[in-house]
N, C-alpha and C positions, 0 to 999 in steps of 0.2 A: 483591019487586022494586029491583033496584038498577039507577039510571041509568047508564048507562057513557059516559066521555066520547066526544065527538062528538057526530052530528046525529043525535038521538030516537031512540039506541039505549039498549037495557035488558037485563037478564038476568034470568031466573028463576030464582034462587038455593036450592035445598033441599038438605041433608046434615045429616046427625048430628053432634051435638054430641061433641066428647071429655070435656067435662067433665060431671060429675052435674047440677050445677045451673049454668046458665050464661046469658048474653043476648049476642045479636049485635050488634055496636058498627059503625058505618059511620063511618069518615075520609077526610075529601077534602083533601089539600094540591095547592095550586098547583106545578108544577115549574118549576125543581127544587127538590127537597123532601130533608129530611132525616131519618131514620127511626132509632131504636135498637133494634133487633130481633137476636137472637142464637140459634145452634142450641144446644136444648137438650130431652133426650129425643126425638129426631127431631122435633121442632117447633121454628117459628120463635117466639121468647118475646119480649115487650117488656120492655127492661130500665132504660128511662126514660121519663118521663111525657111527651108531645109537647103541642105548642100547640095540637093540633084535635083531643084528645081520647084517644087511646091512654094505657094507664095501666101500670106493671110489673105482669107476670103474664100481661097479654094474651095471647092466641096469636094470632098472624097465620094466619088460614083460607084467604083470597083477596086476590090483588091485580089489578089490570087488569094487560095485557100487550100489546104489540103485536108480530105476526109479519107477516112477509110471506105472500099467499095470494091464490088466485082470487077473484073478485068474488064477493059472496054474492047471493043474489035469484033470483027466477024470470022476472024480466021481458026480453024482447028484446036490452037493451043489454047486461045482464051475461052472458047467453049469447053474445053474438058477444065482448065481451072475453076470455070463459073460452077461446072456441076460438082468438080470436088471442095466449093468452099474457098477457093484460095483468093484471099482478101487481100488488098495491098493499098497504099495510100496511092491517091490520085489527084491530081490539080485541076480547080476551077476558077472561075471568076466570082467573086462572091457581091452581089448587089448590094452595096450599103444602104440604098435608101430603103429598099424591102424588108429590111431588120426588124424584128417586131421590138426587140431590146437594145441597148446599148451593147450590153454584154457579147451579143451576139456578132457584134461587129469587132470587139477586143477579140475573141476567140477566134475571129476568120483572121484576122490580124498576126496573133501568135501563133498561128497553125503554120507560116512561115518559119519552121526553124532550121538548122544547122544539118540536122540528123535527117530532114527530108529535100531539103533545096539549097541553093547557095545564093538566092535572091529572091528578092519579092517585088510585084509588078504591083503598081498604084495608079488609077485612071482617075485623075482631077476633072473638075469642071471648072474654068476660069472665066469670069466676066470681061467682055471686051468692052472697053470704054468707045464710046462713039460721040461725033461731033455733033 
């Protein structure tokens, strides 16, 4: 379970690893933030150690992203807002490996801006050394 930016939101994350022996590393930064990742072999790979724990070689699997959409929920207010066209910024986790273009990854990362949130959530897959 990953706590998302915002009020009491969370995401249940379940996905197959791309590395044989690996662990999931959750990293959070206050926005604005810096991140050193580059496209390598159709993946976003960390190129430089970061202050909050990412290491060179870590694979960025998910990032929080903000998109415009209709309100979620099953209450009377959300139903009324949906009918009235009340769209708002909503947070979700962007699947970096599913991105068709590098620009889509960059767009998801930069959607985490001060006017929408105070932090970004990044999930990295890290290789575990075995003896």
